[in-house]
C-alpha positions as CSV (number, residue, x, y, z in Angstrom):
1,M,-2.4,-1.2,37.9
2,K,-4.8,-1.5,35.0
3,K,-2.2,0.0,32.7
4,S,0.4,-2.5,33.9
5,A,-2.1,-5.4,33.3
6,R,-2.8,-4.2,29.7
7,Q,1.0,-3.9,29.0
8,L,1.5,-7.4,30.4
9,L,-1.3,-8.8,28.3
10,R,0.0,-7.0,25.2
11,F,3.5,-8.3,25.8
12,S,2.2,-11.9,26.3
13,V,0.3,-11.7,23.0
14,L,3.3,-10.5,21.2
15,I,5.5,-13.2,22.7
16,F,2.9,-15.8,21.7
17,F,2.8,-14.7,18.0
18,A,6.6,-14.4,18.0
19,L,6.9,-18.1,19.1
20,V,4.3,-19.1,16.5
21,F,6.3,-17.4,13.7
22,L,9.7,-18.7,15.0
23,L,8.5,-22.3,15.4
24,P,8.9,-23.3,11.7
25,I,12.4,-21.8,11.7
26,Y,13.3,-23.7,14.8
27,W,12.0,-26.9,13.3
28,M,14.0,-26.4,10.2
29,L,17.2,-25.9,12.2
30,N,16.4,-28.7,14.5
31,T,15.8,-31.2,11.6
32,S,18.9,-30.0,9.7
33,F,21.2,-31.2,12.7
34,K,19.5,-34.6,13.0
35,P,20.6,-37.9,11.5
36,E,18.1,-39.0,8.9
37,S,16.9,-41.8,11.1
38,D,15.8,-39.3,13.7
39,T,13.9,-36.9,11.5
40,L,10.8,-39.1,11.4
41,A,11.2,-40.7,14.9
42,R,8.2,-41.2,17.1
43,P,7.6,-39.6,19.6
44,V,8.7,-36.3,18.0
45,Q,12.2,-35.1,19.0
46,W,12.1,-31.4,19.7
47,W,15.8,-31.4,20.2
48,P,18.6,-33.2,18.2
49,Y,19.8,-35.8,20.7
50,R,22.5,-36.9,18.2
51,P,23.5,-33.6,16.6
52,T,25.5,-33.9,13.4
53,L,26.9,-31.6,10.6
54,G,26.6,-34.5,8.2
55,N,23.6,-33.1,6.4
56,F,25.3,-29.8,5.7
57,L,28.5,-31.6,4.5
58,E,26.5,-34.0,2.3
59,V,24.5,-31.1,0.8
60,L,27.7,-29.2,0.0
61,T,29.4,-32.2,-1.6
62,S,26.4,-34.0,-3.0
63,P,27.0,-35.4,-6.6
64,D,23.3,-34.9,-7.3
65,G,23.7,-31.1,-7.4
66,N,26.2,-28.3,-7.2
67,L,24.9,-26.2,-4.2
68,L,27.6,-23.6,-4.4
69,R,26.9,-23.0,-8.1
70,W,23.2,-22.7,-7.3
71,L,24.0,-20.3,-4.5
72,W,26.1,-18.2,-6.9
73,N,23.3,-18.2,-9.5
74,S,20.8,-17.0,-6.9
75,V,23.1,-14.3,-5.5
76,F,24.1,-13.0,-8.9
77,T,20.6,-12.9,-10.4
78,A,18.9,-11.6,-7.3
79,T,21.4,-8.8,-6.9
80,M,21.3,-7.8,-10.6
81,Y,17.5,-8.0,-10.7
82,A,17.1,-5.9,-7.5
83,G,19.5,-3.2,-8.8
84,F,17.9,-2.8,-12.2
85,H,14.5,-3.1,-10.7
86,L,15.3,-0.2,-8.4
87,L,16.7,1.9,-11.2
88,F,13.7,1.5,-13.6
89,C,11.1,1.9,-10.9
90,A,12.8,5.1,-9.6
91,L,13.0,6.5,-13.1
92,A,9.3,5.8,-13.8
93,A,8.2,7.1,-10.4
94,F,10.0,10.4,-10.7
95,P,7.9,12.0,-13.5
96,L,4.7,10.5,-12.1
97,A,5.4,12.2,-8.8
98,R,7.2,15.5,-9.6
99,M,6.5,16.4,-13.2
100,K,3.3,17.9,-14.7
101,F,2.2,16.6,-18.1
102,R,-1.1,15.7,-19.7
103,G,-2.4,12.3,-18.7
104,R,-0.1,11.8,-15.8
105,E,-2.8,10.4,-13.4
106,L,-4.2,8.3,-16.2
107,W,-0.7,6.7,-16.8
108,F,-0.3,6.1,-13.1
109,W,-3.6,4.3,-12.8
110,F,-2.9,2.4,-15.9
111,I,0.4,1.2,-14.5
112,L,-1.3,0.4,-11.1
113,S,-4.0,-1.6,-12.8
114,S,-1.3,-4.1,-14.1
115,M,-1.1,-5.4,-10.5
116,M,-4.6,-7.0,-11.2
117,I,-3.1,-9.3,-13.8
118,P,-2.1,-12.7,-12.3
119,G,1.5,-13.7,-13.0
120,V,0.4,-17.1,-14.4
121,V,-1.3,-15.3,-17.3
122,T,2.0,-14.0,-18.6
123,L,4.0,-17.1,-17.8
124,I,3.7,-19.0,-21.2
125,P,4.1,-15.8,-23.4
126,S,7.2,-14.9,-21.4
127,Y,8.6,-18.4,-21.8
128,I,8.0,-18.3,-25.5
129,L,9.8,-15.0,-25.7
130,M,12.8,-16.4,-23.8
131,I,13.0,-19.2,-26.3
132,R,12.9,-16.8,-29.3
133,L,15.6,-14.6,-27.7
134,E,17.7,-17.7,-26.9
135,W,17.8,-16.8,-23.2
136,I,16.9,-20.2,-21.8
137,D,19.6,-21.2,-19.3
138,T,21.1,-17.8,-19.2
139,Y,21.1,-15.1,-16.5
140,N,19.2,-12.8,-18.8
141,A,16.1,-14.9,-18.4
142,M,16.2,-14.3,-14.6
143,I,17.1,-10.6,-14.6
144,W,15.2,-8.8,-17.3
145,P,11.6,-10.2,-17.4
146,G,9.6,-8.2,-14.8
147,V,12.5,-5.9,-14.0
148,S,10.0,-3.1,-13.5
149,D,6.6,-3.6,-11.9
150,A,3.7,-1.5,-10.6
151,F,4.4,-2.1,-6.9
152,G,7.9,-0.6,-7.1
153,V,6.6,2.4,-9.1
154,F,3.8,3.0,-6.6
155,L,6.0,2.7,-3.6
156,L,8.6,5.2,-4.8
157,R,6.0,7.6,-6.3
158,Q,4.2,7.8,-2.9
159,F,7.5,8.5,-1.2
160,F,8.6,11.1,-3.8
161,L,5.2,12.9,-3.2
162,G,6.1,13.4,0.4
163,I,9.3,15.4,-0.3
164,P,8.8,19.2,0.0
165,R,8.6,20.9,-3.4
166,E,10.5,23.9,-2.0
167,L,13.7,22.0,-2.2
168,E,13.1,21.1,-5.9
169,E,12.1,24.7,-6.7
170,A,15.2,26.1,-5.1
171,A,17.4,23.7,-7.1
172,V,15.6,24.7,-10.3
173,M,16.2,28.4,-9.6
174,D,19.9,27.6,-9.2
175,G,19.9,26.1,-12.7
176,A,19.6,22.4,-11.8
177,S,18.1,20.2,-14.5
178,S,15.5,17.5,-13.9
179,L,18.2,14.8,-13.8
180,K,20.2,16.8,-11.2
181,V,17.1,17.3,-9.1
182,F,16.4,13.6,-9.2
183,L,20.0,12.5,-8.4
184,R,21.0,15.2,-5.8
185,I,17.7,15.8,-4.0
186,L,15.2,13.0,-4.4
187,V,17.5,10.1,-4.3
188,P,19.5,11.1,-1.1
189,M,16.2,12.0,0.6
190,S,14.6,8.7,-0.4
191,V,17.1,6.2,0.9
192,P,14.7,4.4,3.2
193,A,12.2,3.8,0.4
194,L,14.9,2.8,-2.0
195,V,16.5,0.4,0.4
196,T,13.0,-1.1,1.1
197,L,12.3,-1.7,-2.5
198,L,15.8,-3.1,-3.0
199,V,15.3,-5.7,-0.3
200,F,11.8,-6.6,-1.4
201,S,13.1,-7.0,-5.0
202,F,16.1,-9.1,-3.8
203,M,13.8,-11.4,-1.8
204,A,11.2,-11.8,-4.6
205,C,13.9,-12.9,-7.0
206,W,15.7,-15.0,-4.4
207,N,12.5,-16.9,-3.4
208,N,11.1,-17.3,-6.9
209,Y,10.5,-20.9,-7.8
210,T,8.1,-21.1,-10.7
211,W,9.9,-19.0,-13.3
212,P,13.4,-20.5,-12.7
213,L,11.8,-23.9,-12.9
214,F,10.9,-23.1,-16.6
215,V,14.0,-21.3,-17.7
216,M,17.0,-22.6,-15.7
217,H,18.2,-26.2,-15.7
218,G,21.2,-28.2,-14.5
219,D,24.0,-26.1,-13.1
220,M,22.1,-22.9,-14.1
221,Q,19.4,-23.6,-11.5
222,T,18.8,-21.3,-8.6
223,L,18.7,-22.5,-5.0
224,P,14.8,-22.8,-4.6
225,V,14.7,-25.1,-7.7
226,G,18.0,-26.9,-6.9
227,I,17.1,-27.9,-3.3
228,S,13.9,-29.5,-4.5
229,S,16.2,-32.3,-5.9
230,F,16.5,-33.5,-2.3
231,S,12.8,-34.4,-2.4
232,S,11.2,-36.8,-4.9
233,R,7.8,-38.5,-5.5
234,Y,8.9,-41.6,-3.6
235,N,11.5,-40.3,-1.1
236,T,12.4,-37.2,0.8
237,D,15.6,-36.7,2.7
238,Y,14.4,-34.3,5.3
239,G,17.8,-33.7,7.0
240,K,19.5,-32.7,3.7
241,L,16.4,-30.7,2.6
242,M,16.3,-28.7,5.8
243,A,20.1,-28.2,5.8
244,A,19.9,-26.8,2.2
245,T,16.9,-24.6,3.2
246,A,18.8,-23.2,6.2
247,L,21.8,-22.3,3.9
248,T,19.4,-20.7,1.5
249,A,17.9,-18.5,4.2
250,I,21.2,-17.0,5.4
251,P,21.7,-14.3,2.7
252,V,18.1,-13.1,3.0
253,I,18.4,-12.9,6.8
254,I,21.7,-10.9,6.5
255,A,20.1,-8.5,4.0
256,Y,17.1,-7.9,6.2
257,V,19.2,-7.3,9.4
258,L,21.5,-4.8,7.6
259,A,18.5,-2.9,6.1
260,Q,16.1,-3.2,9.0
261,R,16.3,0.4,10.0
262,H,15.7,1.7,6.5
263,L,12.9,-0.8,6.0
264,E,10.9,0.3,9.0
265,R,11.3,4.0,8.0
266,G,10.6,3.4,4.4
267,M,7.3,1.5,5.0
268,S,6.1,4.1,7.6
269,L,6.7,7.0,5.2
270,S,5.8,5.6,1.8
271,G,2.1,6.3,2.3
272,S,2.6,10.0,2.9
273,K,2.0,12.6,0.2
274,E,1.7,16.3,-0.1
């Protein structure tokens, strides 16, 4: 009986926190289907009594911005950034985890220490670099800066350390080079960690607001910056803003659902080591 009571209590607590986290999402969807006159109605309307798709249609056809172009910019830059980020982090993590050379641990801690530097410190120097490279309002400005970071190297290094060395030694005895060991043994066995980093990288680029605000303008804007045009200092169109936000969240939700199994396994195993 006591065990059943504990399970019921645990289930109730989980349900409570699930509702707390889902409430903002529900409110976003609720507002996106309301006419603008109902978004600020008092008392608060917890259900759209006059549901409409007008907000979504106006967002997609608004002369104030090209939502579909912003969507393409975000999808393309986030996909390319995530792919190159995964490649560079994997190539950096491989020697730090599987090769022996002088100063290996020192290099790892040096890379890890870069996580202590706030991103705002490098914002202006990076912006000046983009100007000199003539990358302002180009996809290069969104893809290449920060394409490799300490977190990705750390995540993959920890996962690589958990792979038995016997497999690598057997491949070397058969004449496999370091590149073949990396491609044919470590990469296939590290799919959960690789997918985890890929999704994290995609979401980081997709949700980035500050950097695109500096380097992307007009039709080159990404979605987080573009949808801010529905809010100004003097007026905010909440229905359109929530409709645009809902459309922005769809690709990320799809990516998470497709990769959920690998994400859970990747995060549970990345802390293991030999």
